[in-house]
N, CA, C and O atoms as a CHARMM CRD file, in Angstrom:
* protein
*
  328
    1    1 UNK  N     10.16900  -6.54700  -5.46900 PROA 1      0.00000
    2    1 UNK  CA     9.97500  -5.61300  -6.56600 PROA 1      0.00000
    3    1 UNK  C      8.92900  -4.60000  -6.14100 PROA 1      0.00000
    4    1 UNK  O      7.95000  -4.94900  -5.48200 PROA 1      0.00000
    5    2 UNK  N      9.13100  -3.35900  -6.51400 PROA 2      0.00000
    6    2 UNK  CA     8.18900  -2.28900  -6.20200 PROA 2      0.00000
    7    2 UNK  C      7.75100  -1.61900  -7.50000 PROA 2      0.00000
    8    2 UNK  O      8.57400  -1.27400  -8.34700 PROA 2      0.00000
    9    3 UNK  N      6.45600  -1.44600  -7.63500 PROA 3      0.00000
   10    3 UNK  CA     5.88600  -0.69100  -8.76000 PROA 3      0.00000
   11    3 UNK  C      5.16100   0.51600  -8.19400 PROA 3      0.00000
   12    3 UNK  O      4.38500   0.38700  -7.24600 PROA 3      0.00000
   13    4 UNK  N      5.40700   1.68400  -8.76400 PROA 4      0.00000
   14    4 UNK  CA     4.75400   2.90700  -8.32600 PROA 4      0.00000
   15    4 UNK  C      3.89300   3.43000  -9.47300 PROA 4      0.00000
   16    4 UNK  O      4.36100   3.58700 -10.60000 PROA 4      0.00000
   17    5 UNK  N      2.63000   3.69300  -9.16200 PROA 5      0.00000
   18    5 UNK  CA     1.68700   4.22800 -10.15000 PROA 5      0.00000
   19    5 UNK  C      1.18800   5.58400  -9.66500 PROA 5      0.00000
   20    5 UNK  O      0.54500   5.67600  -8.61900 PROA 5      0.00000
   21    6 UNK  N      1.47800   6.61700 -10.41400 PROA 6      0.00000
   22    6 UNK  CA     0.96900   7.96000 -10.11600 PROA 6      0.00000
   23    6 UNK  C     -0.24100   8.17700 -11.01600 PROA 6      0.00000
   24    6 UNK  O     -0.11600   8.31400 -12.23300 PROA 6      0.00000
   25    7 UNK  N     -1.40000   8.20400 -10.39500 PROA 7      0.00000
   26    7 UNK  CA    -2.66200   8.22300 -11.14500 PROA 7      0.00000
   27    7 UNK  C     -3.63600   9.19500 -10.48300 PROA 7      0.00000
   28    7 UNK  O     -3.39600   9.63600  -9.35900 PROA 7      0.00000
   29    8 UNK  N     -4.73600   9.53700 -11.16700 PROA 8      0.00000
   30    8 UNK  CA    -5.74300  10.39900 -10.54000 PROA 8      0.00000
   31    8 UNK  C     -6.28300   9.77100  -9.24100 PROA 8      0.00000
   32    8 UNK  O     -6.30400   8.55000  -9.08300 PROA 8      0.00000
   33    9 UNK  N     -6.71300  10.63300  -8.33100 PROA 9      0.00000
   34    9 UNK  CA    -7.20200  10.19100  -7.02500 PROA 9      0.00000
   35    9 UNK  C     -8.30300   9.15100  -7.09400 PROA 9      0.00000
   36    9 UNK  O     -8.34500   8.23900  -6.26800 PROA 9      0.00000
   37   10 UNK  N     -9.19300   9.27400  -8.06600 PROA 10     0.00000
   38   10 UNK  CA   -10.28500   8.29500  -8.17700 PROA 10     0.00000
   39   10 UNK  C     -9.74900   6.90700  -8.48500 PROA 10     0.00000
   40   10 UNK  O    -10.31900   5.91300  -8.03400 PROA 10     0.00000
   41   11 UNK  N     -8.66900   6.82100  -9.24000 PROA 11     0.00000
   42   11 UNK  CA    -8.05400   5.52600  -9.53900 PROA 11     0.00000
   43   11 UNK  C     -7.38900   4.96700  -8.28800 PROA 11     0.00000
   44   11 UNK  O     -7.46200   3.76600  -8.02600 PROA 11     0.00000
   45   12 UNK  N     -6.74300   5.83200  -7.51800 PROA 12     0.00000
   46   12 UNK  CA    -6.13400   5.40100  -6.25300 PROA 12     0.00000
   47   12 UNK  C     -7.19300   4.76000  -5.36100 PROA 12     0.00000
   48   12 UNK  O     -6.99000   3.66400  -4.83900 PROA 12     0.00000
   49   13 UNK  N     -8.31400   5.43700  -5.19000 PROA 13     0.00000
   50   13 UNK  CA    -9.39000   4.90900  -4.34700 PROA 13     0.00000
   51   13 UNK  C     -9.86800   3.56200  -4.87400 PROA 13     0.00000
   52   13 UNK  O    -10.01300   2.61800  -4.09800 PROA 13     0.00000
   53   14 UNK  N    -10.11200   3.45500  -6.17000 PROA 14     0.00000
   54   14 UNK  CA   -10.60600   2.20100  -6.75000 PROA 14     0.00000
   55   14 UNK  C     -9.60300   1.06600  -6.60200 PROA 14     0.00000
   56   14 UNK  O     -9.97400  -0.04300  -6.21700 PROA 14     0.00000
   57   15 UNK  N     -8.34000   1.33100  -6.90400 PROA 15     0.00000
   58   15 UNK  CA    -7.32300   0.27600  -6.81500 PROA 15     0.00000
   59   15 UNK  C     -7.08400  -0.14600  -5.37400 PROA 15     0.00000
   60   15 UNK  O     -6.98300  -1.33900  -5.08400 PROA 15     0.00000
   61   16 UNK  N     -6.99400   0.81400  -4.47700 PROA 16     0.00000
   62   16 UNK  CA    -6.74400   0.48500  -3.07700 PROA 16     0.00000
   63   16 UNK  C     -7.93000  -0.26000  -2.46800 PROA 16     0.00000
   64   16 UNK  O     -7.74300  -1.18000  -1.67100 PROA 16     0.00000
   65   17 UNK  N     -9.13600   0.13100  -2.83700 PROA 17     0.00000
   66   17 UNK  CA   -10.34500  -0.49500  -2.29300 PROA 17     0.00000
   67   17 UNK  C    -10.47700  -1.95400  -2.72000 PROA 17     0.00000
   68   17 UNK  O    -11.19600  -2.72000  -2.07800 PROA 17     0.00000
   69   18 UNK  N     -9.80400  -2.34400  -3.77900 PROA 18     0.00000
   70   18 UNK  CA    -9.84000  -3.74800  -4.21100 PROA 18     0.00000
   71   18 UNK  C     -9.11900  -4.65300  -3.21700 PROA 18     0.00000
   72   18 UNK  O     -9.34200  -5.86400  -3.20400 PROA 18     0.00000
   73   19 UNK  N     -8.25100  -4.06700  -2.37900 PROA 19     0.00000
   74   19 UNK  CA    -7.41400  -4.86400  -1.48800 PROA 19     0.00000
   75   19 UNK  C     -7.59200  -4.55200  -0.01000 PROA 19     0.00000
   76   19 UNK  O     -7.40500  -5.42500   0.83800 PROA 19     0.00000
   77   20 UNK  N     -7.95000  -3.32000   0.30100 PROA 20     0.00000
   78   20 UNK  CA    -8.04700  -2.90500   1.70400 PROA 20     0.00000
   79   20 UNK  C     -9.28100  -2.03100   1.88900 PROA 20     0.00000
   80   20 UNK  O     -9.81500  -1.48000   0.92700 PROA 20     0.00000
   81   21 UNK  N     -9.72400  -1.91200   3.12900 PROA 21     0.00000
   82   21 UNK  CA   -10.81100  -0.98200   3.43000 PROA 21     0.00000
   83   21 UNK  C    -10.25100   0.42800   3.36800 PROA 21     0.00000
   84   21 UNK  O     -9.27200   0.74400   4.04400 PROA 21     0.00000
   85   22 UNK  N    -10.86800   1.26700   2.56400 PROA 22     0.00000
   86   22 UNK  CA   -10.37800   2.63500   2.42900 PROA 22     0.00000
   87   22 UNK  C    -11.49000   3.61900   2.74700 PROA 22     0.00000
   88   22 UNK  O    -12.66700   3.34400   2.51500 PROA 22     0.00000
   89   23 UNK  N    -11.09900   4.77000   3.28200 PROA 23     0.00000
   90   23 UNK  CA   -12.09700   5.82000   3.48900 PROA 23     0.00000
   91   23 UNK  C    -12.51000   6.40000   2.13900 PROA 23     0.00000
   92   23 UNK  O    -11.96900   6.02000   1.10000 PROA 23     0.00000
   93   24 UNK  N    -13.45700   7.31000   2.16000 PROA 24     0.00000
   94   24 UNK  CA   -13.92700   7.93800   0.92600 PROA 24     0.00000
   95   24 UNK  C    -12.78500   8.62500   0.19600 PROA 24     0.00000
   96   24 UNK  O    -12.73100   8.61700  -1.03300 PROA 24     0.00000
   97   25 UNK  N    -11.88100   9.21500   0.94800 PROA 25     0.00000
   98   25 UNK  CA   -10.73800   9.90100   0.34900 PROA 25     0.00000
   99   25 UNK  C     -9.44800   9.24800   0.81700 PROA 25     0.00000
  100   25 UNK  O     -9.23300   9.05200   2.01300 PROA 25     0.00000
  101   26 UNK  N     -8.61400   8.92200  -0.11900 PROA 26     0.00000
  102   26 UNK  CA    -7.28900   8.38300   0.18400 PROA 26     0.00000
  103   26 UNK  C     -6.37600   8.85700  -0.93900 PROA 26     0.00000
  104   26 UNK  O     -6.76900   8.85600  -2.10500 PROA 26     0.00000
  105   27 UNK  N     -5.15900   9.26100  -0.59000 PROA 27     0.00000
  106   27 UNK  CA    -4.28600   9.75200  -1.65500 PROA 27     0.00000
  107   27 UNK  C     -3.14600   8.79400  -1.97900 PROA 27     0.00000
  108   27 UNK  O     -2.33800   9.07000  -2.86600 PROA 27     0.00000
  109   28 UNK  N     -3.07400   7.66900  -1.26600 PROA 28     0.00000
  110   28 UNK  CA    -2.04800   6.67800  -1.58500 PROA 28     0.00000
  111   28 UNK  C     -2.27500   5.40500  -0.78000 PROA 28     0.00000
  112   28 UNK  O     -2.93000   5.42000   0.26300 PROA 28     0.00000
  113   29 UNK  N     -1.72400   4.31200  -1.28000 PROA 29     0.00000
  114   29 UNK  CA    -1.69500   3.06200  -0.52800 PROA 29     0.00000
  115   29 UNK  C     -0.60300   2.18100  -1.10900 PROA 29     0.00000
  116   29 UNK  O     -0.14200   2.38400  -2.23200 PROA 29     0.00000
  117   30 UNK  N     -0.20500   1.20300  -0.32000 PROA 30     0.00000
  118   30 UNK  CA     0.75100   0.20100  -0.76800 PROA 30     0.00000
  119   30 UNK  C      0.09500  -1.16600  -0.61600 PROA 30     0.00000
  120   30 UNK  O     -0.39700  -1.51600   0.45700 PROA 30     0.00000
  121   31 UNK  N      0.09400  -1.91500  -1.67800 PROA 31     0.00000
  122   31 UNK  CA    -0.49300  -3.25600  -1.67900 PROA 31     0.00000
  123   31 UNK  C      0.65200  -4.25800  -1.81800 PROA 31     0.00000
  124   31 UNK  O      1.35500  -4.27600  -2.82900 PROA 31     0.00000
  125   32 UNK  N      0.82800  -5.08800  -0.79600 PROA 32     0.00000
  126   32 UNK  CA     1.91100  -6.06600  -0.80300 PROA 32     0.00000
  127   32 UNK  C      1.33800  -7.42900  -1.15400 PROA 32     0.00000
  128   32 UNK  O      0.38500  -7.89800  -0.53200 PROA 32     0.00000
  129   33 UNK  N      1.93200  -8.05500  -2.15900 PROA 33     0.00000
  130   33 UNK  CA     1.55600  -9.40600  -2.56700 PROA 33     0.00000
  131   33 UNK  C      2.76900 -10.29700  -2.32700 PROA 33     0.00000
  132   33 UNK  O      3.67000 -10.37600  -3.16200 PROA 33     0.00000
  133   34 UNK  N      2.78200 -10.96600  -1.17700 PROA 34     0.00000
  134   34 UNK  CA     3.93900 -11.75600  -0.78200 PROA 34     0.00000
  135   34 UNK  C      4.25900 -12.84300  -1.79800 PROA 34     0.00000
  136   34 UNK  O      5.42600 -13.07100  -2.11700 PROA 34     0.00000
  137   35 UNK  N      3.23000 -13.51600  -2.30800 PROA 35     0.00000
  138   35 UNK  CA     3.46400 -14.62000  -3.23200 PROA 35     0.00000
  139   35 UNK  C      4.09300 -14.17300  -4.54600 PROA 35     0.00000
  140   35 UNK  O      4.72700 -14.97400  -5.23400 PROA 35     0.00000
  141   36 UNK  N      3.92600 -12.92000  -4.89400 PROA 36     0.00000
  142   36 UNK  CA     4.52100 -12.38300  -6.12500 PROA 36     0.00000
  143   36 UNK  C      5.79000 -11.57800  -5.84800 PROA 36     0.00000
  144   36 UNK  O      6.43300 -11.07700  -6.77100 PROA 36     0.00000
  145   37 UNK  N      6.14500 -11.45800  -4.56000 PROA 37     0.00000
  146   37 UNK  CA     7.28100 -10.62000  -4.16900 PROA 37     0.00000
  147   37 UNK  C      7.13000  -9.23000  -4.78800 PROA 37     0.00000
  148   37 UNK  O      8.05700  -8.68900  -5.39100 PROA 37     0.00000
  149   38 UNK  N      5.92600  -8.67000  -4.61500 PROA 38     0.00000
  150   38 UNK  CA     5.57900  -7.41200  -5.26600 PROA 38     0.00000
  151   38 UNK  C      4.88300  -6.47200  -4.29500 PROA 38     0.00000
  152   38 UNK  O      4.00400  -6.87400  -3.53100 PROA 38     0.00000
  153   39 UNK  N      5.29200  -5.22600  -4.34200 PROA 39     0.00000
  154   39 UNK  CA     4.60300  -4.16700  -3.60700 PROA 39     0.00000
  155   39 UNK  C      4.20400  -3.11200  -4.62700 PROA 39     0.00000
  156   39 UNK  O      5.05300  -2.52000  -5.29400 PROA 39     0.00000
  157   40 UNK  N      2.90800  -2.88700  -4.73800 PROA 40     0.00000
  158   40 UNK  CA     2.39600  -1.90000  -5.68500 PROA 40     0.00000
  159   40 UNK  C      1.92800  -0.68400  -4.91100 PROA 40     0.00000
  160   40 UNK  O      1.07600  -0.77900  -4.02800 PROA 40     0.00000
  161   41 UNK  N      2.49600   0.45500  -5.25300 PROA 41     0.00000
  162   41 UNK  CA     2.13700   1.71300  -4.61800 PROA 41     0.00000
  163   41 UNK  C      1.26200   2.50200  -5.58300 PROA 41     0.00000
  164   41 UNK  O      1.62400   2.73300  -6.73700 PROA 41     0.00000
  165   42 UNK  N      0.11600   2.90200  -5.08500 PROA 42     0.00000
  166   42 UNK  CA    -0.79600   3.76800  -5.82900 PROA 42     0.00000
  167   42 UNK  C     -0.77500   5.12400  -5.14600 PROA 42     0.00000
  168   42 UNK  O     -1.10000   5.23000  -3.96300 PROA 42     0.00000
  169   43 UNK  N     -0.39800   6.15300  -5.87400 PROA 43     0.00000
  170   43 UNK  CA    -0.30600   7.48200  -5.28900 PROA 43     0.00000
  171   43 UNK  C     -0.96800   8.49200  -6.22300 PROA 43     0.00000
  172   43 UNK  O     -0.80100   8.43800  -7.44200 PROA 43     0.00000
  173   44 UNK  N     -1.71000   9.39700  -5.63400 PROA 44     0.00000
  174   44 UNK  CA    -2.46200  10.36900  -6.41400 PROA 44     0.00000
  175   44 UNK  C     -1.52800  11.36700  -7.09700 PROA 44     0.00000
  176   44 UNK  O     -0.66400  11.97000  -6.46000 PROA 44     0.00000
  177   45 UNK  N     -1.71900  11.52300  -8.38400 PROA 45     0.00000
  178   45 UNK  CA    -0.96000  12.52000  -9.13900 PROA 45     0.00000
  179   45 UNK  C     -1.46300  13.92700  -8.83000 PROA 45     0.00000
  180   45 UNK  O     -0.81500  14.91500  -9.17600 PROA 45     0.00000
  181   46 UNK  N     -2.62000  14.01100  -8.18000 PROA 46     0.00000
  182   46 UNK  CA    -3.20500  15.31600  -7.85100 PROA 46     0.00000
  183   46 UNK  C     -2.60700  15.89000  -6.57000 PROA 46     0.00000
  184   46 UNK  O     -2.77100  17.07700  -6.28900 PROA 46     0.00000
  185   47 UNK  N     -1.91300  15.05600  -5.78800 PROA 47     0.00000
  186   47 UNK  CA    -1.25900  15.48500  -4.55000 PROA 47     0.00000
  187   47 UNK  C      0.17400  14.95400  -4.58300 PROA 47     0.00000
  188   47 UNK  O      0.49800  13.99800  -3.87700 PROA 47     0.00000
  189   48 UNK  N      1.02500  15.56500  -5.39400 PROA 48     0.00000
  190   48 UNK  CA     2.37200  15.02100  -5.60500 PROA 48     0.00000
  191   48 UNK  C      3.33800  15.30000  -4.44800 PROA 48     0.00000
  192   48 UNK  O      4.39400  15.90100  -4.64500 PROA 48     0.00000
  193   49 UNK  N      2.97500  14.87100  -3.27000 PROA 49     0.00000
  194   49 UNK  CA     3.79000  15.05900  -2.07800 PROA 49     0.00000
  195   49 UNK  C      4.74700  13.86700  -1.95200 PROA 49     0.00000
  196   49 UNK  O      4.30700  12.73600  -1.74600 PROA 49     0.00000
  197   50 UNK  N      6.03500  14.11900  -2.07500 PROA 50     0.00000
  198   50 UNK  CA     7.01100  13.03200  -2.00800 PROA 50     0.00000
  199   50 UNK  C      7.00500  12.33500  -0.65100 PROA 50     0.00000
  200   50 UNK  O      7.35400  11.15800  -0.56200 PROA 50     0.00000
  201   51 UNK  N      6.61500  13.04600   0.40700 PROA 51     0.00000
  202   51 UNK  CA     6.53700  12.42100   1.73000 PROA 51     0.00000
  203   51 UNK  C      5.49700  11.30800   1.74600 PROA 51     0.00000
  204   51 UNK  O      5.67000  10.30400   2.43700 PROA 51     0.00000
  205   52 UNK  N      4.42500  11.48200   0.99100 PROA 52     0.00000
  206   52 UNK  CA     3.39100  10.44000   0.90000 PROA 52     0.00000
  207   52 UNK  C      3.97200   9.20600   0.22100 PROA 52     0.00000
  208   52 UNK  O      3.76500   8.08500   0.68400 PROA 52     0.00000
  209   53 UNK  N      4.69000   9.40700  -0.86600 PROA 53     0.00000
  210   53 UNK  CA     5.32000   8.28100  -1.55300 PROA 53     0.00000
  211   53 UNK  C      6.31800   7.58300  -0.62600 PROA 53     0.00000
  212   53 UNK  O      6.32500   6.35500  -0.54100 PROA 53     0.00000
  213   54 UNK  N      7.14800   8.34200   0.05700 PROA 54     0.00000
  214   54 UNK  CA     8.11700   7.74700   0.97700 PROA 54     0.00000
  215   54 UNK  C      7.42400   6.93800   2.07200 PROA 54     0.00000
  216   54 UNK  O      7.90800   5.87400   2.45700 PROA 54     0.00000
  217   55 UNK  N      6.28900   7.43700   2.57500 PROA 55     0.00000
  218   55 UNK  CA     5.50800   6.72400   3.59000 PROA 55     0.00000
  219   55 UNK  C      5.06700   5.36700   3.05300 PROA 55     0.00000
  220   55 UNK  O      5.21000   4.35100   3.73300 PROA 55     0.00000
  221   56 UNK  N      4.53500   5.35000   1.84700 PROA 56     0.00000
  222   56 UNK  CA     4.05900   4.08600   1.26600 PROA 56     0.00000
  223   56 UNK  C      5.22000   3.13900   0.99300 PROA 56     0.00000
  224   56 UNK  O      5.08100   1.92700   1.16200 PROA 56     0.00000
  225   57 UNK  N      6.35500   3.67100   0.57800 PROA 57     0.00000
  226   57 UNK  CA     7.51900   2.81700   0.33800 PROA 57     0.00000
  227   57 UNK  C      8.01000   2.16200   1.62900 PROA 57     0.00000
  228   57 UNK  O      8.57500   1.06900   1.59200 PROA 57     0.00000
  229   58 UNK  N      7.80100   2.82100   2.76700 PROA 58     0.00000
  230   58 UNK  CA     8.13000   2.19600   4.04700 PROA 58     0.00000
  231   58 UNK  C      7.25800   0.96000   4.28300 PROA 58     0.00000
  232   58 UNK  O      7.72100  -0.02900   4.85000 PROA 58     0.00000
  233   59 UNK  N      5.99900   1.01900   3.84900 PROA 59     0.00000
  234   59 UNK  CA     5.14100  -0.17200   3.95200 PROA 59     0.00000
  235   59 UNK  C      5.70700  -1.29100   3.07900 PROA 59     0.00000
  236   59 UNK  O      5.70200  -2.45700   3.47200 PROA 59     0.00000
  237   60 UNK  N      6.19200  -0.92900   1.89700 PROA 60     0.00000
  238   60 UNK  CA     6.80500  -1.94000   1.02300 PROA 60     0.00000
  239   60 UNK  C      8.01400  -2.58000   1.69100 PROA 60     0.00000
  240   60 UNK  O      8.36800  -3.72200   1.40000 PROA 60     0.00000
  241   61 UNK  N      8.63600  -1.83600   2.58300 PROA 61     0.00000
  242   61 UNK  CA     9.80500  -2.32000   3.31000 PROA 61     0.00000
  243   61 UNK  C      9.41100  -3.08400   4.57100 PROA 61     0.00000
  244   61 UNK  O     10.27000  -3.49500   5.35100 PROA 61     0.00000
  245   62 UNK  N      8.08700  -3.27200   4.76700 PROA 62     0.00000
  246   62 UNK  CA     7.62000  -4.06500   5.89900 PROA 62     0.00000
  247   62 UNK  C      7.23000  -3.28700   7.13200 PROA 62     0.00000
  248   62 UNK  O      7.00700  -3.87600   8.19000 PROA 62     0.00000
  249   63 UNK  N      7.14500  -1.99900   7.02000 PROA 63     0.00000
  250   63 UNK  CA     6.81600  -1.16600   8.18000 PROA 63     0.00000
  251   63 UNK  C      5.31300  -0.98600   8.32100 PROA 63     0.00000
  252   63 UNK  O      4.59600  -0.81100   7.33500 PROA 63     0.00000
  253   64 UNK  N      4.85200  -1.03200   9.56000 PROA 64     0.00000
  254   64 UNK  CA     3.45500  -0.74900   9.89100 PROA 64     0.00000
  255   64 UNK  C      3.32500   0.68600  10.36900 PROA 64     0.00000
  256   64 UNK  O      4.32700   1.34500  10.64900 PROA 64     0.00000
  257   65 UNK  N      2.09200   1.17100  10.46200 PROA 65     0.00000
  258   65 UNK  CA     1.86200   2.44400  11.14000 PROA 65     0.00000
  259   65 UNK  C      2.16600   2.24500  12.61900 PROA 65     0.00000
  260   65 UNK  O      2.02800   1.13900  13.14100 PROA 65     0.00000
  261   66 UNK  N      2.57500   3.29600  13.28400 PROA 66     0.00000
  262   66 UNK  CA     2.87000   3.23000  14.71800 PROA 66     0.00000
  263   66 UNK  C      1.63400   2.71800  15.45400 PROA 66     0.00000
  264   66 UNK  O      0.52700   3.22100  15.26200 PROA 66     0.00000
  265   67 UNK  N      1.84000   1.71700  16.29200 PROA 67     0.00000
  266   67 UNK  CA     0.74900   1.16700  17.08800 PROA 67     0.00000
  267   67 UNK  C     -0.10300   0.14700  16.35900 PROA 67     0.00000
  268   67 UNK  O     -1.07500  -0.35300  16.92500 PROA 67     0.00000
  269   68 UNK  N      0.23700  -0.17700  15.11100 PROA 68     0.00000
  270   68 UNK  CA    -0.52300  -1.15700  14.34200 PROA 68     0.00000
  271   68 UNK  C      0.36100  -2.35900  14.02000 PROA 68     0.00000
  272   68 UNK  O      1.58800  -2.27000  14.05600 PROA 68     0.00000
  273   69 UNK  N     -0.28000  -3.48000  13.70400 PROA 69     0.00000
  274   69 UNK  CA     0.46800  -4.67000  13.32400 PROA 69     0.00000
  275   69 UNK  C     -0.12700  -5.33400  12.07800 PROA 69     0.00000
  276   69 UNK  O     -0.02400  -6.54800  11.90000 PROA 69     0.00000
  277   70 UNK  N     -0.73900  -4.53400  11.23600 PROA 70     0.00000
  278   70 UNK  CA    -1.40700  -5.05400  10.03900 PROA 70     0.00000
  279   70 UNK  C     -0.44500  -5.82500   9.14300 PROA 70     0.00000
  280   70 UNK  O     -0.72800  -6.95300   8.73900 PROA 70     0.00000
  281   71 UNK  N      0.68600  -5.21200   8.83700 PROA 71     0.00000
  282   71 UNK  CA     1.65500  -5.87500   7.95900 PROA 71     0.00000
  283   71 UNK  C      2.21100  -7.12800   8.62200 PROA 71     0.00000
  284   71 UNK  O      2.32100  -8.17900   7.99000 PROA 71     0.00000
  285   72 UNK  N      2.55600  -7.01100   9.88700 PROA 72     0.00000
  286   72 UNK  CA     3.10000  -8.15500  10.62700 PROA 72     0.00000
  287   72 UNK  C      2.12900  -9.33500  10.61000 PROA 72     0.00000
  288   72 UNK  O      2.53700 -10.47400  10.38500 PROA 72     0.00000
  289   73 UNK  N      0.84000  -9.06200  10.84900 PROA 73     0.00000
  290   73 UNK  CA    -0.16400 -10.13300  10.84800 PROA 73     0.00000
  291   73 UNK  C     -0.34300 -10.72100   9.45600 PROA 73     0.00000
  292   73 UNK  O     -0.50400 -11.93400   9.31900 PROA 73     0.00000
  293   74 UNK  N     -0.31800  -9.88700   8.42200 PROA 74     0.00000
  294   74 UNK  CA    -0.46900 -10.37500   7.04600 PROA 74     0.00000
  295   74 UNK  C      0.70700 -11.27700   6.67500 PROA 74     0.00000
  296   74 UNK  O      0.51800 -12.32300   6.05500 PROA 74     0.00000
  297   75 UNK  N      1.90700 -10.87700   7.04900 PROA 75     0.00000
  298   75 UNK  CA     3.09700 -11.68300   6.77500 PROA 75     0.00000
  299   75 UNK  C      3.00500 -13.02800   7.49300 PROA 75     0.00000
  300   75 UNK  O      3.28600 -14.06900   6.89900 PROA 75     0.00000
  301   76 UNK  N      2.61400 -13.01200   8.76300 PROA 76     0.00000
  302   76 UNK  CA     2.50000 -14.24800   9.53700 PROA 76     0.00000
  303   76 UNK  C      1.43500 -15.16000   8.94400 PROA 76     0.00000
  304   76 UNK  O      1.62400 -16.37500   8.87200 PROA 76     0.00000
  305   77 UNK  N      0.32900 -14.58400   8.52300 PROA 77     0.00000
  306   77 UNK  CA    -0.74900 -15.36700   7.91700 PROA 77     0.00000
  307   77 UNK  C     -0.28500 -16.01500   6.61700 PROA 77     0.00000
  308   77 UNK  O     -0.55700 -17.19200   6.37700 PROA 77     0.00000
  309   78 UNK  N      0.40200 -15.26400   5.79000 PROA 78     0.00000
  310   78 UNK  CA     0.89300 -15.79100   4.52000 PROA 78     0.00000
  311   78 UNK  C      1.89100 -16.91800   4.75700 PROA 78     0.00000
  312   78 UNK  O      1.84300 -17.95500   4.09600 PROA 78     0.00000
  313   79 UNK  N      2.79400 -16.70200   5.70600 PROA 79     0.00000
  314   79 UNK  CA     3.81500 -17.71900   5.98900 PROA 79     0.00000
  315   79 UNK  C      3.20100 -18.99800   6.52100 PROA 79     0.00000
  316   79 UNK  O      3.64200 -20.09300   6.17400 PROA 79     0.00000
  317   80 UNK  N      2.18000 -18.86500   7.36700 PROA 80     0.00000
  318   80 UNK  CA     1.57300 -20.07900   7.94300 PROA 80     0.00000
  319   80 UNK  C      0.76400 -20.84200   6.90700 PROA 80     0.00000
  320   80 UNK  O      0.52900 -22.03900   7.07200 PROA 80     0.00000
  321   81 UNK  N      0.33800 -20.18000   5.85500 PROA 81     0.00000
  322   81 UNK  CA    -0.42800 -20.84600   4.79400 PROA 81     0.00000
  323   81 UNK  C      0.48700 -21.58000   3.81000 PROA 81     0.00000
  324   81 UNK  O      0.01100 -22.37500   3.00000 PROA 81     0.00000
  325   82 UNK  N      1.74700 -21.32800   3.87300 PROA 82     0.00000
  326   82 UNK  CA     2.70500 -21.95500   2.94500 PROA 82     0.00000
  327   82 UNK  C      3.00500 -23.36800   3.32800 PROA 82     0.00000
  328   82 UNK  O      3.78900 -24.03700   2.65500 PROA 82     0.00000
């Protein structure tokens, strides 16, 4: 399941920072909760760039940034804890 929240940038920063390390400015993030089968996308309503939303939805689909393995490691960690 995917939930998308279009909110002010300050809310994006606060919500994303609850789960991941974020820089001072961030305009979107995807938070995957494997145990809930949920991916929550927080995207700034102040920067309504559909490419940003599509990028975050790719994370919901299990994609990492090029050269990174953050999602892969999180999935492996969750599976080994089961």
